[in-house]
C-alpha positions as CSV (number, residue, x, y, z in Angstrom):
1,X,102.3,72.7,67.1
2,X,100.5,73.2,69.9
3,X,98.4,76.9,71.0
4,X,97.9,76.1,74.8
5,X,94.8,77.9,76.0
6,X,93.4,79.4,72.5
7,X,90.2,79.6,71.7
8,X,89.5,79.4,68.0
9,X,86.0,80.8,66.6
10,X,85.1,79.2,63.4
11,X,83.2,81.8,61.2
12,X,84.5,84.6,63.1
13,X,83.1,87.3,60.7
14,X,80.0,86.6,60.7
15,X,77.3,88.4,63.4
16,X,77.5,85.7,66.0
17,X,81.0,84.7,65.7
18,X,82.1,88.7,65.8
19,X,79.8,88.9,69.1
20,X,81.0,85.6,70.6
21,X,84.9,87.0,69.9
22,X,83.9,90.2,71.3
23,X,83.4,88.9,74.7
24,X,85.7,86.4,75.0
25,X,88.7,89.0,74.3
26,X,87.0,90.8,77.0
27,X,87.2,88.1,79.2
28,X,90.9,88.4,78.6
29,X,91.2,84.7,77.0
30,X,93.6,84.2,73.7
31,X,91.8,84.2,70.7
32,X,92.1,83.0,67.0
33,X,89.7,84.0,64.3
34,X,89.3,81.4,61.7
35,X,87.5,81.9,58.2
36,X,88.4,82.1,54.7
37,X,89.2,85.8,54.0
38,X,91.9,87.3,55.9
39,X,91.1,90.6,55.0
40,X,87.9,90.4,57.1
41,X,89.0,88.4,59.8
42,X,91.2,91.4,60.6
43,X,88.8,94.1,60.1
44,X,87.0,92.2,63.2
45,X,89.3,94.6,64.9
46,X,90.4,92.3,68.1
47,X,94.0,91.4,68.9
48,X,93.9,88.1,68.0
49,X,95.7,85.9,65.6
50,X,94.1,84.6,62.5
51,X,93.9,81.3,60.8
52,X,92.5,81.2,57.1
53,X,91.0,78.1,56.3
54,X,88.4,77.2,53.6
55,X,85.7,75.0,54.8
56,X,85.3,72.6,57.5
57,X,87.8,69.6,56.3
58,X,90.4,72.6,56.1
59,X,89.4,74.0,59.1
60,X,89.6,70.3,60.9
61,X,93.3,69.9,59.7
62,X,94.5,73.0,61.1
63,X,92.6,72.1,64.4
64,X,94.4,68.5,64.4
65,X,97.6,70.4,64.0
66,X,97.9,73.2,66.4
67,X,95.2,72.0,68.7
68,X,93.7,74.9,70.6
69,X,91.8,74.7,73.9
70,X,88.8,75.3,72.7
71,X,87.1,75.2,69.0
72,X,83.8,77.2,69.0
73,X,82.0,76.3,65.6
74,X,79.4,79.3,64.1
75,X,79.7,78.4,60.6
76,X,76.7,76.5,60.0
77,X,75.2,73.4,58.4
78,X,75.9,71.2,61.6
79,X,74.8,68.0,60.7
80,X,77.7,68.0,58.2
81,X,80.4,70.4,59.7
82,X,80.1,69.5,63.4
83,X,81.2,65.6,63.1
84,X,84.0,66.9,60.8
85,X,85.4,69.6,63.5
86,X,84.1,67.7,66.5
87,X,86.4,64.8,65.0
88,X,89.2,66.5,64.8
89,X,89.1,67.6,68.4
90,X,92.1,65.8,70.3
91,X,92.4,65.1,74.2
92,X,92.4,68.6,75.6
93,X,90.7,70.6,72.5
94,X,86.9,71.2,73.4
95,X,83.8,71.9,71.1
96,X,81.2,74.1,71.6
97,X,78.3,74.8,68.5
98,X,75.5,76.5,67.9
99,X,73.1,73.9,66.4
100,X,69.6,74.4,67.2
101,X,68.1,71.2,64.7
102,X,66.7,68.1,65.2
103,X,69.3,66.6,63.0
104,X,72.3,67.9,63.8
105,X,71.9,68.3,67.7
106,X,71.4,64.4,68.2
107,X,73.9,63.5,65.8
108,X,76.6,65.5,67.9
109,X,75.2,63.8,70.9
110,X,75.7,60.2,69.7
111,X,79.3,61.1,69.9
112,X,79.3,61.0,73.7
113,X,80.7,57.9,74.3
114,X,83.7,58.0,71.8
115,X,84.5,61.7,73.0
116,X,87.9,62.4,74.7
117,X,87.1,66.2,75.3
118,X,84.1,67.9,76.2
119,X,81.4,68.4,73.0
120,X,78.7,70.7,73.8
121,X,75.9,71.3,71.0
122,X,73.2,73.8,71.2
123,X,75.0,76.4,72.6
124,X,72.3,79.4,72.1
125,X,69.4,80.9,73.3
126,X,66.7,78.1,72.0
127,X,68.3,75.1,73.4
128,X,69.6,76.2,76.5
129,X,66.7,78.6,77.6
130,X,63.9,75.8,76.9
131,X,65.9,72.5,78.4
132,X,67.2,74.7,81.4
133,X,63.4,75.4,82.7
134,X,62.4,71.7,81.9
135,X,65.3,70.6,84.3
136,X,64.5,73.2,87.1
137,X,60.8,72.1,86.8
138,X,61.8,68.5,86.8
139,X,64.6,69.0,89.4
140,X,63.7,66.7,92.6
141,X,60.3,65.0,91.1
142,X,59.7,61.7,89.0
143,X,59.5,61.6,85.8
144,X,56.8,63.7,84.2
145,X,54.3,62.7,81.4
146,X,53.9,65.3,79.1
147,X,56.5,68.4,78.2
148,X,55.5,71.2,76.0
149,X,58.8,73.9,75.4
150,X,58.0,77.6,73.4
151,X,61.6,79.3,72.4
152,X,60.3,82.5,72.1
153,X,63.4,84.9,71.2
154,X,63.2,88.3,70.2
155,X,66.1,89.0,67.7
156,X,66.9,92.3,66.2
157,X,67.8,91.9,62.5
158,X,71.4,93.5,61.4
159,X,71.8,94.8,58.0
160,X,73.3,92.9,55.2
161,X,72.4,89.3,53.5
162,X,70.8,86.3,55.4
163,X,74.2,84.1,55.4
164,X,74.4,80.3,54.6
165,X,74.1,79.5,58.9
166,X,70.4,80.9,58.7
167,X,70.1,79.8,54.8
168,X,70.7,76.1,55.4
169,X,68.8,75.7,59.1
170,X,65.6,77.3,57.3
171,X,66.2,74.9,54.3
172,X,66.6,71.5,56.4
173,X,63.3,72.8,58.5
174,X,61.5,72.3,55.5
175,X,63.3,69.0,54.5
176,X,62.6,67.5,58.2
177,X,59.1,68.5,58.5
178,X,57.3,68.3,61.6
179,X,58.3,66.0,65.0
180,X,57.2,65.2,68.3
181,X,57.5,62.4,70.5
182,X,54.9,60.0,71.4
183,X,55.5,57.1,73.7
184,X,58.7,57.9,74.0
185,X,59.2,57.7,70.1
186,X,60.1,60.7,67.5
187,X,57.3,60.5,65.5
188,X,56.2,62.6,62.2
189,X,54.0,65.3,62.5
190,X,52.8,68.1,59.9
191,X,55.4,70.8,59.8
192,X,53.7,73.9,61.7
193,X,51.2,71.7,64.4
194,X,50.7,72.5,67.8
195,X,50.6,76.4,67.0
196,X,49.7,78.7,69.7
197,X,49.1,82.2,71.1
198,X,51.4,82.6,73.8
199,X,51.0,85.3,76.5
200,X,54.1,86.2,78.3
201,X,54.5,87.0,81.6
202,X,54.7,90.6,81.0
203,X,51.3,91.0,79.4
204,X,52.8,90.6,75.5
205,X,51.7,88.1,72.9
206,X,53.5,85.8,70.0
207,X,52.3,83.1,67.9
208,X,54.5,79.9,68.0
209,X,54.2,76.6,66.0
210,X,56.1,73.3,65.7
211,X,59.3,73.2,64.7
212,X,61.7,70.1,64.3
213,X,64.3,71.6,66.3
214,X,66.9,70.8,68.9
215,X,64.6,72.4,72.0
216,X,62.8,69.1,71.2
217,X,65.2,66.7,71.8
218,X,66.9,68.4,74.6
219,X,63.4,68.8,76.6
220,X,63.1,64.9,76.0
221,X,66.7,64.2,77.2
222,X,66.2,66.3,80.1
223,X,62.8,65.1,81.0
224,X,62.7,61.4,79.8
225,X,58.8,62.2,79.3
226,X,57.2,59.9,76.5
227,X,55.2,62.9,75.2
228,X,57.3,65.8,74.1
229,X,56.4,68.9,72.0
230,X,58.4,72.0,71.0
231,X,57.5,75.4,69.3
232,X,59.2,78.3,68.0
233,X,58.1,82.0,67.3
234,X,60.4,81.6,64.3
235,X,57.9,78.8,62.6
236,X,55.2,81.5,62.5
237,X,54.7,80.9,58.7
238,X,52.1,82.4,56.5
239,X,49.1,80.0,56.2
240,X,49.4,80.4,52.2
241,X,52.8,79.0,52.5
242,X,52.1,76.6,54.9
243,X,49.9,74.7,52.3
244,X,53.0,74.3,49.8
245,X,55.5,72.7,52.6
246,X,55.0,69.4,51.6
247,X,56.1,69.8,48.0
248,X,58.7,72.3,48.9
249,X,59.8,69.4,51.1
250,X,60.1,66.9,48.7
251,X,61.8,69.5,46.1
252,X,64.6,70.4,48.3
253,X,65.3,66.7,49.8
254,X,66.9,66.7,46.4
255,X,70.8,67.7,47.1
256,X,71.1,69.4,44.2
257,X,68.0,71.7,45.0
258,X,68.9,71.8,48.6
259,X,72.4,73.6,47.7
260,X,70.9,75.6,45.2
261,X,68.1,77.1,47.6
262,X,70.8,77.4,50.4
263,X,73.1,79.6,48.1
264,X,69.7,81.6,47.0
265,X,68.7,82.3,50.8
266,X,72.0,82.9,51.9
267,X,72.1,86.2,49.5
268,X,68.9,87.6,50.3
269,X,69.5,91.4,51.5
270,X,68.1,91.7,55.2
271,X,67.0,95.3,56.3
272,X,68.1,96.5,59.7
273,X,65.4,96.1,62.3
274,X,64.9,96.5,65.8
275,X,63.7,93.4,68.1
276,X,60.2,92.8,67.9
277,X,59.7,92.6,72.2
278,X,61.7,93.4,75.1
279,X,62.3,90.2,76.1
280,X,63.3,86.8,74.6
281,X,61.6,83.8,76.9
282,X,62.2,80.0,77.4
283,X,59.0,78.7,78.0
284,X,58.1,74.9,79.7
285,X,54.8,73.0,80.6
286,X,55.6,69.9,82.6
287,X,52.6,67.6,83.4
288,X,52.9,64.2,85.9
289,X,51.3,61.2,85.7
290,X,49.3,62.2,88.8
291,X,48.0,65.4,87.1
292,X,50.1,67.7,88.6
293,X,52.0,70.4,86.3
294,X,54.2,73.3,86.7
295,X,55.2,76.3,84.6
296,X,58.4,77.8,84.1
297,X,60.0,80.9,81.9
298,X,63.1,82.0,81.5
299,X,63.3,85.6,80.8
300,X,66.4,87.1,78.9
301,X,67.3,89.9,76.5
302,X,67.8,90.1,73.1
303,X,68.1,86.6,71.5
304,X,71.4,86.9,69.5
305,X,73.1,88.7,72.2
306,X,72.2,86.2,74.5
307,X,73.4,83.0,72.3
308,X,76.5,85.2,72.4
309,X,76.8,85.5,76.2
310,X,76.3,81.9,76.8
311,X,78.6,80.7,74.1
312,X,81.3,82.6,75.4
313,X,80.9,81.8,79.4
314,X,80.7,78.0,78.4
315,X,83.8,78.7,76.0
316,X,85.6,80.0,78.9
317,X,84.6,77.6,81.4
318,X,86.0,74.8,78.8
319,X,89.1,76.8,78.7
320,X,89.5,77.2,82.5
321,X,89.5,73.3,82.8
322,X,85.8,73.1,83.9
323,X,84.5,70.7,81.1
324,X,84.2,66.5,81.5
325,X,84.9,63.9,78.4
326,X,81.8,63.3,76.7
327,X,79.1,65.0,74.5
328,X,76.0,67.3,75.7
329,X,73.2,70.1,75.4
330,X,75.0,73.3,77.7
331,X,72.0,72.6,81.1
332,X,73.3,68.9,80.8
333,X,76.8,69.7,81.0
334,X,77.2,72.7,83.6
335,X,73.8,72.5,85.1
336,X,70.3,74.9,84.7
337,X,71.8,77.9,86.2
338,X,73.9,78.3,83.1
339,X,70.8,79.9,81.4
340,X,71.0,82.9,83.8
341,X,74.0,84.0,82.1
342,X,73.9,88.1,81.0
343,X,71.3,88.4,83.8
344,X,68.6,85.9,82.8
345,X,66.2,85.1,85.0
346,X,63.9,82.3,85.9
347,X,60.2,82.8,86.7
348,X,59.2,79.3,88.2
349,X,56.0,78.3,89.6
350,X,56.1,76.9,93.1
351,X,57.5,73.3,93.4
């Protein structure tokens, strides 16, 4: 059974899934909302077909049978769910996810040679907003020696619970520990290294620290620089807590303890709060072997709104046939100008 032209949203009842679905509905695309609770799916309030499936394996079976045009994975735990769901996509079914961790993004990109459709990972603020700046700064120039990227999202908090997707990402960051590229090799460093206070183009300041993120891999792939560092404003951790991170990393590496920690974190209640700054910023500094350097920024709005805009744009392009077989990060698939979706703008040093 084939439903030509449909875009499936996996995890459609979550904050990001709902926002993406609303944007795709506004574009006039045929939507299918996929999740484990039919009543909650119908409460999303869109004119969309509903598919009830509990977990990645069940969703993958439905995808293989029904063959939608595009699958958008927002259910999280991407290192586990992305290979299962992307592997279910037959020729003509394209895949998009919001992975932003250093385990998931390279794992999906490793499917490039075997992919028979378009697989896009890291389709959210952090990866795109930084890799696009790197690609724009490097365009028409040789391979740089050093790249630094900073993902500085400004996100409003929605009342509710943390949810399993964010909880799993937080736990996996602790398990992975710090990483950077040195002499072209991914090397271990202290989680929270490379911390700095960054002055933004609008005069505000934000603290950022090193994270084992998908931004790191995407910046390395976009530049081929032997030395790459990535930081995130989400990584700002109280110094007292930071001293406990090595012990936490060891404990959470035990699968049973990881599952317990994710389940507990997912239930943590969140109080609604406005975004802390007017803009979200992607930032990069690129240095070449001759000593020259360039700096660039991408200015966007609220981070989750930007992510929903990006994913909806990618899904719409894939549904219209713009994709090509393989596995990509967003700018690698569609070019750095994709990052200007939703009114975002580049601020680049002159070349």
